[in-house]
N, C-alpha and C positions, 0 to 999 in steps of 0.2 A: 472082249466085251463087244456087244452089239453097237454098231455105229449109229443106229437109230435111237439109242438110249437118250433120255433127256439130258443126261450128264454130258453127252458128247455133242449136243447141239450148239453149245456156246463156242464161239470162235475166238480167236486171238484178237479180232477187231474189237470185241466187247471190252477187252482189258487195256485198250490203248490209252495213253495219258490224255488228259483233257486238252493239253496244248496241241495235241495232234488232231483232236476231233473238232476244235473251234478255231475259227480263223482269227488271228491276232489283229488288232486295229492297226491301222497304218500310222506312221510318224506324222504325216501331214494332219490328220484329224486331231491328234493329241495336242499339237501346237496351237490350233485354232481355239481349243478349250481354254488353254492358259491365257491367251490373248483376251478372250471375253471376260475372264475373271479379273484381269488387271484393269480393264475398262470400267468394270463395276466398282472396284475399290477406289479408283481415281474419281469417279463421279460422286461416290459417297463422301469422300474427303472434301471435295470442293463444296458440296452441299452443306456439310457441317461447318466449314469455315465461313460460308456466307451467312449462315443463320445463327451461329453461336459465338464465333471468335471475332468476326469483323466488328470494328468500332461503330457504335450507333451514331447517327447524326445528332448535332447539338439540338437542345430543347426536348430530347426524349427523356422521360422520367425513368430512372433505373429503379428496379425493385430489389430490395434486399431480401436475403433469406430469412427464415424464421428466427426470431430472437426471443429467448426466454420461453416461458410456458405459454402454450396456445399459439405460438408462431407469430406473435406481434412483432412488427418491425416496419421500417420505412427506409427509403433511399437516403443518400447523403444529402440531397437537396430537400428532402422532406422530413428531416429530423425534427421532432417536437422541441419547443423551447425548454431549456433546463431551468428548474426552479433553483434560485440562488438567493443568498442573503448578502446585503451590501452594507458598507459603512462609508461615511463621509470623512474625508481628510480635514482635520481641524488643527489650528495652531495651539501650542501649549508648552509647558515647561517640563523638561525631563532631567532628573539629576544624573550626574556622572558618578557611578558607584563602582568601587573596586572591591572585589570579594576575595576572601582567603579563609583557610581553615584555621581555627583557633581553639585554645584550651583555657578554661576558666582557671585562673591562678590567684590564690589569695595573696594579699600583700604581706601577711604574717602567718606563718604556720610553725608553731613552736611545739617541740616535744619536751615535756616537762620531766626533768630528772632531778633527783636529790643530789645536793652538793656534799652531803655527809652520809656516813653509814649508820644504820640503826634499824630498829624495828618500827614498822608502820603502825602507829597507834590509832589513827583516826583518818577517815576519808570524808572530806567536807564538801563533796560535789555530787550531783546526779548526772548520769550519762546523758549527753545531749543538752545540758543546761547552758544558757547564755550567761557568761560571766563578764565582769568588768576588770580592768587592770587593778591588781592588788587584792582581789577577792581570795578568801581562804580556800585552799584545795586539799591539803593533807598535813598531818602532824607526825613527826618522827620522835621517838623516845629521846628526851633531852636530859635525863637524870645523870647519865655518865658525864655529859659535858658540863653540867652544873657542878658536879663534884670536882672535876679537873679545874674549873674556874676558881673554886674555893682554895684549892691547893696552890695555884699560881698566885692568887692574891696574898696568901700567907708568905710565900717566898718574897713577894714584892715588899711587903711590910718589913720583913727581916733585913733585906738588903738596903732598904731606905734608911733603916736605923744605923746600919754599919756605915753607910755613906755619910750620915749626919755626924757620927762620931769621928770619922776620918777627917772631916772638914774642920771640926773643932781642934783636933790635934795639929793639923796643919797651921791653924792660926796661932797656936801657942808656939810652935817651932819657929814661925816667922818672927815673933816678938823676941824670942830668946836669941835668934840669929842677929837681930839688930843690936843686942847687948853683948855680942860675942861670947854668949854662954853655951852655944851649941854649934856644931859644925854645919857647914853648908850642905854636906852630903845628907845629913839627916833630914834637912828641910826638903831636898829634892826627892828623897825616897817617900816622904809622907805625901808630897804632892802627887806622885805617881799612884800611890794607893787610893787617893781620892778619885783620880780618873778611873781607876779600875772599878771602884764601887759604883761610880756613875754608870759605867757600861753594864754592870750587873743589874742595876735597877731598870735601865732601859730595856734589857732583854726580858726581865720579869714583866714589865708593863706590856710588851708585845705579846707575851703568852696570855696575859689576862685579856687583852683585846681580841686575840684569836678565839679564845673560848667564848667570849661574849658573841662574836660573829657566828660561831658554830651553833650556839643556842638560838640565834636568829634564824639560821638555816633549817632548824628543826621544824619551823613553821613555814610550809610551802604555800606560796600565793601565786596567782595567775600573772604572768609577765605581760600579757596583752589582753585586750578586750576581744571576745569572740565566743565561739561555740565549743564546748567541751566534747571530746569524742568518747569512745568506749574506754572504760577503765582497764588498764593493762596489768594491774597488780592488786591483790586483795589485802584487806586489813589483817595485820598480824605477821606478814612476811618480813623477812630481813631485807633491807634496802642497802645496796652497795653504791657507794658514791660514784656519780658520773657514769654509771653503767645500766642501772635499772630504770626503765621508762615507766612513769606513772600514768600519764595521759597526754593526749595531743590537743592543743588549743588552736583553733583556726579562726582567723579574722574574716568575717563575712561582709562587714559594712564599713568602708567601701570594699569593693573587690575588683580585680582586673581580669582582662582577657588578653592573652598573648597570642597573636596570629601572624601569619606570614603573607607577604605579597611578592610577586615576581620583581626582579631587579629592574625591569623595564619601567615599572611604575614608581620607582623611588624618586626620580627627578620631579615628577608631577606632585608627589606628596610633599617633598621637601620645599618646593616652591611656595606652597601654601603655609607650611610650618614656619618658614622664615618671615613671612608677613605677620605672624602672630595670630592668625585665624584659629578659632576653635572648631576643629573638624568633628563632625558627628559620626559615631560608629554605632551600628545596630547589630545586636547579637540574635541570630536566628537558631532555631532548634536543629536537630540532626536532619530532619526532612526538609529543611530550608523553606518552611512554609509559615511558621509562626514566629513573630518577634517576641523574644523573651525579655529584652531590656534595651535601653538606649543610653549611651554614654558619650564620652568625648575622648579624642586621641590624646594620650599623655606624653609618649615619647617614642622615638624611633631608635633602633639599635645603631651602634657605631660602625658596623661592618656587615658585609654580605657573606652569607654562607656559600663558599665556593663549591661545595658538593651538591647543593640543590639549586643554586642561583636565586635564592630568595633572601629577603631581609625580614627581621622580626620587628613587630610593633606592639606597644602596650596601650590598651584603652582602659579607662577607669569608668566604673559603674557604681551608682549609689547602692543599688541592690537592697533597698529598704524592704522590699517584699520577698526577699530570698528566692527570686526567680532563677538566679545563677548559683550553681553548686560547684564547689572546688573539684577540679580535674574533669569537669564536664566538657564534652565535645560540642562546639558550636560553629556556626558559619558566620563569620564577621564580615560586615559590609561597611566600607568607609566611603562616605560621600565627600568627594574632593571638589566638585563644582556642579553647576546647573546650566543646562542649555535652555535658553529662554526664547519663547515665541517662535518655535520651529514647527514645521509640518510634521504631524504624527500620524503614523499608519498603524492599524492593529497588527500585531505580530501574526495573527491567524491568517492574514491575507498574503503574507510573504511566502513565495515559492522559490525553489532553486532547481535549475535544470540546465538544458543546453543554452538558453539565452543568458545564463548567469542567475542573478537574483532579480526576480520580476514579480509583477502582480497582474491580475486581470482587471483592466480598467473598463468601466462601463461607459459606452458611447451612446448617447441618446437614452432610450429606455429599453432597447431590446437587443443590443449587440455588445460584445466584449472584445477587447484586443489585448494582446500581450504587451506590457509596458515594462522594460528593464528599468531598475531603480538602483540608486546608491544609498546604502544604509549608514546611519550614524550610531549614536548611543542608544542602548536598549534599556528598558525598565519593565521587565516582566512582560505584560500584555501590550506594551506600547514601545514603538521604535521610531526614532527620528529618521526622516528621509532627507538626505542631502541633495539629491537630484532625481528627476524623473516624475515627480508628482508635485502638485500644488494644493493650496488650501481650497477646499470645495470639490475636489475630484472625488469620484465615487469608485470604490474598489470592491471586488467580491471577497467575502470572508467565509462563505459557506457554500459548498457545492462545487469547489474548484476541481475536484478529481474527475469530473465528467466534461470539463470544458476544453475548448481548443480556440485558437485564434480565429476571430470572426464568428463565433458561435452565437446563436440566438438564445436569449435568456428570458426568464420570467421572474420578476422581483417578488419575493415573499416577505422581505423586510426592507423598509424604505430608508434604513440607515439612520434612524433617529436615536438609536442607542449610542452610548459613548464609545469612543474607540477602544478596541480591545475586548468588548463584550462578546460573548459567544452568540453566534447566529442560530437561526432555526435549522433543525436537521431535516434532511429531505424525506426521511422516513416518517416524519411527523406531519407531512403535508395532508391537506384535507382530501377526503374522497372525491369531492367535486373537482379538485385540481387534477387528480388522476384520470377522471372521466374526460376532462377537457383535453388532456394529452392524447388519450386514446382516440377521441374524435378527430383531432388533427392528423394523427397517423393514418386513420382510415380514409381521410379526405384525399391524401396524396397517393394512396395505393390504388392499383387497378380494381375495377368493380368486382371481378370474380374473386380476387384475393381478399377484399373486404368482407364479402359474404362468407368466405371460408373462416376468417377470424371470428366473425360473429357466431358461427356455429361452434367454434372451439372455446369461446369465452366461458360458457356455463361449466364446461368440464374443468377449465383451469381454476375457476372459482371454487 
């Protein structure tokens, strides 16, 4: 091939590796580059620390990040006053109440059964009817017992005649024995016959009395006063003695409630019972909200149940309005004493946390502090304060979830309502109050941040 050909003009130098055609940088130049980069990073870190992480001097207002819609928020020292409801501690009387689960138990619950056998001829009651003691309930066929009564009466009359005759013979034998006209053996034999006839007459009389009693049993009456339940057998059925139930009669007036109390409360109850005081017991419904009836404590059981550690008590109720129903579940509350003239705090104001049991106490008109307290007896919405508060102190009852020790507050309720009443809810605050809070928040924020919030409010609304 010709050496002047274009293919031959390329030399081996054109195919040399790049490393051979370019000069490699020196090690000294590469070290200076790394040194400059380290200086830049160190300077940036120092700048960030000085401007973002270093603590600001005192008196500088911190700005908080956006909070909620629209970015509204303020620093710790610029938080708006929280709207709260307050109540004033007042002196009052609080009853000491012991509560237990109870069951309405009738004083008499009688299952009526026939004492004789026979066909049920008549039913003399209506289901659910109120009856008195001795009222007619049912009639059993009595004809068979009347026939047996007539038979036994005939036997009695026959044996009475035999007895009379034997007595006359005995008198004759005794006179003949006095004249030595008859042996003494005949007299003794006749005397034994008289005794035998007397026994026969007595047995006959017992049979007559038994049949008269059976005829009485054919007419079934109510043994107690109360309400008749559902009829358990229909007219025309054969009744077996002591086994067939006719109906159940339950006494409703008065009625009792059997309830239990822990064994720790027995001493307190027995102390009042021994003094002869009549303790009041209130029966509440299953929801423990409505008073069904009010009665008095009747008796305390004579022993404690070792399996449950409780003692049973019985309370009596007039129940004239039939508010209590047999076997009904109730919540029984026994009033054993009353704490008088004690400081009372609304239960809604009581909080529990790290300090223990505490409340937010209002100091002045715009600050609250955490005040630990010691509680006493409670009565629903009211609780006795043993220590920590005095009469006239004002505590927060609504809005406590947003408070802290030393927080600023704005009173929406002046505490004129009675202790225990519910305070106003924060969501029910007036629109003017919300605007005032927003104005306070804008006042403590930087100017640029305030303008930014104003631009965002229409979108949030």
